[in-house]
N, C-alpha and C positions, 0 to 999 in steps of 0.2 A: 738571767743569763739561760738563751737558749741555745742549746749545743749541738749542731748533728753530728749524725755517721760517726766517723772516728777524730771530728776534733774534742780536744779538750786543752787544757793548761797546763802545761809546764812546770819544772820546777824553777824553772826563769820567770814563772810568770806573762811570759808569750804564749798565745795562740798555736797549737800546732795542730797539723794536719793530717792523717796516714803518717804519723810517726814524722811528721818533719815540721822544723820551726817555719813559721809564717815570715819570721822577718828576718830568716835567712833565706829563704825564698828572693825575698823583694830586694834584699842585696845583690843577689846569684844575678838574678832578670831582671831588673828592676823593675818599676813601677807605671801606669797601671799592668795588671797581673792578672790575669783569668786564673784560679787553682782550681783543680778537679779532685776529688776523693772518689778514688776509680772502687774503694771497696764498696761503697756506700750504693754505686751505680750498678756493682754485682750483685748487694741485696737487693736492690730497688727490681732487678732483671729476672731473678729468682721467686721473690715472690709472690711475680703473676707466674711464671710457667707453674710452679711447682704446686700452686691455687686448680690452674687447669688439672693437670696431672694426678690430685687426691680424686678430682672432682670425676677422671675417669673421660674428660672428653676431649676429641681431637680437638687441636686450638694452632691457632700460628698468634703469638705477639711481636710483633710487629713495631720498631723503634722507630717513631716518627722522625723522623733523623731532620726537622726543621728545625728542631729546639736546639740542635748545635749538629753542625755536621763537618767532620772533621777526618783524614785518613785514618787517624789513629781510634776515634772516639768510632767508628764502624767497622774497625778489626775488632774491638772490644767486644762491640755490640754479636759478630759472627760467634767470637771467643763465648758468650752466653746463649749461644744458640736459637738469640733473635732473628723475625726476619727483619724486612727494612724498607718503610716508605720513603719515596722520593715527590719530589714537585717540582722539580724544573731538571732539564740538561743538566746544570749545571750540579745540581745534588747527587743525580744519575751519573757522572764523570768521575764523581768523586768517588762513589760505590764501587764503581767499574775499576777505581785505580786503589783500592784497596782493597780489592782481592777478595769482594763480595760475590757470596754465589748469587747467579745471575737470577735462579729459578725461583731463588725465596727474597727478589724487590717487586714491589707494587709501587706505579706511577699516578699519582695524583695529581690537580690541577684542573685549574678551571679554564684556562686557555692551552692545550699545550700547541705548541706547532707543530707544522710538516714535518719543520725537521726535528723535531722531538721526540715525538712518533715513531719516525724512522732510524732513528736513532735505537729506543727501546724494542723497536723489533729487529733490526740490524743483532743486536745482542742476546734475543731472547729472554726477556726476563719472563717473571713470571707471572704477575699480571696487571691491566692496565686500569683505572677505575674510570668511567666514562663520566663526565659530568653533565655533558648535554648532548642535545642534538646534531647540532655543529662538528660535535666533535666525536660521537658515533658513526656521521653517515664518511668523514673523512675518514675515518680508523679503518671502515668496511672500503672505502674507495682503493685505502692504499697495499690493503691485505687481499684485496682482487687481483689489484694491478703486480704484484709480489707471488700471489699463487700461497701467500701464507696465513696459514692460521694462529689466531691469538685469543688467548684466557682474558675474559673483564667482568670488574663488578660493574653495575650501574649504584651510580650513587642517589641516593633520595633523602628529601627530606622531611620527614614523619610530620612537623608541623609542631616538633614539640619543644615548650624554650625552655630552655635552660637557666639557671638563677646565675648569671654571670655579666660583666661588661658589654655594651650593647656591640663594641666593635668586635669582639671573639664570640659573635656567637651567631651561629651559625643552622640551627636545626630546624629554625620554624621558615613558617610557608616563603613570607619574604625574604627571601636569601640568593644570594651571586649563586651559591652550590647547587647543585644537582638538581635532578630530574622532581617534582613533586610529585607525593603520592596521593593525595588528595585529589587532584581535579584531571585526570586523565594521562597525565604525558608521561606517568614514570611509567605505565601500563604499555601505552605506546614503544617507548624505547622497549622494552621488555619483548613484545612483538615483531619489534625492527631487528633486534639480535638474534631474536629465537630463527627468524627467515634466513636469515645470512648464512653462506656454505661456510665464511671463513671469523667468524666473531662464535667463539663458546661462552656462554652465559654462566660464570659458574654462580653466581648468585647477587645479594644486593650489597649494599654500602652506607652508612649515615653517620654523621658524629655532629652532637644536637650540642657543643660548645667547649668550653673553656675553664678549666679552676673552677670543677665543680666538686659542691661536699655531700652529695648525697645521692641518693642510687635509683631514687622515683622517676626522675629524666629519663636514666637507663630504661626502667624495666616498662615506663610506658612507651617509649620508641619502640623494644622488641616486641613488645603486643603489638602495638599496630601494626608493628610488618610484620609479621607471623600470619595475622589476621587478613591479607591484604594478602602475603604467598599462596594463602588458603584459597581465597578467591581465586587467584589466577592458578593452582593445580585446579581448579573447578571447569574454569573455565578454558586457558590456553593448556594445560597440560605442562605446565613448567612446577619444577618443584626443584629448590636451589642445594647444593653442595656444602656453599660459604652463605654465613651471616656475618656482617663486619659492622661490629656495633660500635666501632672507631674509638676515640680516646676523650680524654676533657678532663682525668679522673687531677683533682684538687690536688697541692701540695700545699705545706707552712711556710707562707712569708713572713707573717706576726703574729703578736698571740691573739689576734683578731681570727684567724681561722683556724678552722677544726677537721683535718682532713680524716679520710678514713682509709681504714689499711686497703693496701692493695688485692689483700685474699678477699677482703666484705665485698670491692665492687666486682670481682669477678665469682665470687659466690651467689651475688642477688644477680647479677645479670642471666649468668647458667642455670639456675635454678629457673628464673622464669622463663626461657625459652624451651625448655623440657619441659614444661610448666603446658606452654601453649603449644607445646608439637604432640602430647599426649593428648590434650584437649582435643586439637585441632584433626589430629589425626593423621598425621604428617610424622617426614622420619628428621630423628634430632639430625640438622646441618653441624658444619665445622663452624666455631665460632672465632674468627678472628679480631683482634683488638689492637690499638694501637697510641702505646703511652707514648707521648715523646716529654714534657714537662716534667711529669712521675716520676722519669728515671735520671735524668741531670741536674732537674734543678733546684732541689735544695743539696744537689753533691757539689754545685760550685761558687766560689766565694771569691770576688776579687780583691785583690789589693789596693789602694793608694797609700801615696803621700800627701799628708796636710802641707799645705802652704801659708796663702795670705788668709789673714780676719780683718772681719769688720763688724764694727761695735755700733748699732744704732741705738741710741741712747732708749731705753723706757718698751722698746718695741723686740729687738732682735740679736742675737748676734749670727756673721753668717765665720761659715769657717770652709776653705775652698781647698778642693785637692784638684792631684794632677791629671784628670777625667773627667765623666760627665756624660754628657747626652751622646757623644761620638762613641762612646762604651758601653751606655747602657740608655737606650733613651726608650724603654719604659716608662720612668716615671710622666716622661712629657709626654707620650702616646695614649697613657694608659692612665695616667695619676697612679701609676702603681706605688705599692709601699714598702719598705722594705727595714731589719734593724741592722744593727754594724754595731761594732765594739772595736778600741785600741787596740791593737794586736801585738802590740812591743808593752801595751799597761794591764795587763787584764786584772791583775788585782788589784787596781787602782780605782779608789771609794768613786763613784757617779759625782761629780759637782756643779755643772753647767749642763745648763738647755740649749740647744747649738741648733743651727741648721746647715744643711751639709751643701754646698754650692759648689757648680760643675766649673771647668774653665771655660769650655763655649761661649760663644759671643750673642748668648740669645736671657734675658731674664727669667724663661721656664727651663733655662739646666740648671734645676733643682735637684739634687738626688736624695735629699730626708727633709722635711721639716721636723723642728721638734723632735730633736736627737738628744738623749741624757746621756754624756762623756764624763772621763775625766778630764781636767782643764784643758783642751786642747795644747799641743807645743808645734812649732815647726818640724817637720820630717817623721812624727810619727805617724804610726801605718794605720790606717785605717780599712779595716775588715769589714767587709757589706757581704752579706749572707744571703742563697738560694739565687744567685745570677747564673746561675750555669745551660735557663734555659731560657734564649734568645737575648742573652748577651751579647756573645761574639758574632749569633747572626745578622743582629739588628744593625751591629756594630757597619760605622760609618767615618766618612772622610772630612766631616765636615768640618771649617776653620784648618781644612789641611793638616789635621791628628794624625798620625798614623794610629791603626788597631794594634791597640795591646799585644802580647805574649801568652801561649795555652802551656800551662803546666799540670800533668799528670801526678798525683802522690801515689802512694801504695808501699806500705810495709816498707816503712822509712825510705823508699827512697825517692828521688824526683825526674824526671823523664819530659824534657823541653815539644813539645807533640806540635804547635804549631809559634815560628819563628816574628818574633814582634818585626809590625814594619819598620823600613828604613824610611827617608828623608827620598832616596831616589826612589824607592818605591813609589811615592805620591806622583812623581812625575816620570815614572819608565813608559804612559803612555799619548803623554803631550806630545803635540810637534810645534814648530817654531811657527809664527805667522811667516807665511808668503805676499808679500804687497810691495805695490813698488811706493815712495816717496811722492808725496804730492808737493811740487814745487809753487 
């Protein structure tokens, strides 16, 4: 059994997180319930920031809020001195509602609307990461009309393939994201930005994928980008002040995963950029990174109640929970793997191999196949680990199931940070049919 962060087995044989008994949380807030270990999030954030500080490198660690965006989470990111990535008007609105410093917000996305760009300019956020020629020209047009200057990074695809799932592979040449570094598109974008009176080009951005367990991809990407930047320094007179190498740092979901510590990712990235700057005779740029999953992923645990069970003789035993793909779509979408325990029976020996089924009306709503557990009983609390990233963010109302509540725990205290949706919430935007009866 692998326990994350402050998780432990208390003297009642229950799973405890942040000094709070999870069975008490389930009783108090209901299930399904997302529980976040705040101390572990702080530890992860400090691991990235302190490594940059130790290396004496100017840097920004920006929380990629798509992993989990809420007012409380963004305020926690601010407490830890992080910058913030947003990828939509809604994430930007949440950041503003949280009172996050506008100058530390970076706006990503491959299809920002004119209204979203206007919003970012109205709020004078720190940086817009430009993804394509359409956006670059639209932004220049808006800024020219407004007589307003804007800081940008140009996102490039360096052609580096990370060893990860195809759906979350974003750094290769054939990608919906960014300007290709090899075919002249990125250079054309740099020339356009340099020629604009209203656009201030800070540098380049790349993101090679997600759930990456080695540093090779980051090192190769940094090398290729620095070499290209040297070419542009010679031919265009452009030298960046910022190099953003994205995120994608892996976490442990199961015993098959072997992630590196945050310090190792940072040290090897910084050392490569330093080496390239020295070899190429360039100034050392400020390094930005964008951890999301690696900050919140293993800090999140989802609690469920066990309900019905179905035995298929000589094949499988299905154990159903009161949630599923409505609160964690990743197993259905990515074939994601998780580990889980019975939070109220942590000291009981495992007796059965069962498969955890969600309650949605889909055969594919299976959370975990072949999980070893004590013999499950009705109303046992199943705790699924490492659901802090892309659980709540990708939750949905399929089958008109309400989204769960979210609780933060730290130092023996629990705090509700997102309320559970109600039945009224499900229909609040519905309008009645207006029609004439057919006679």
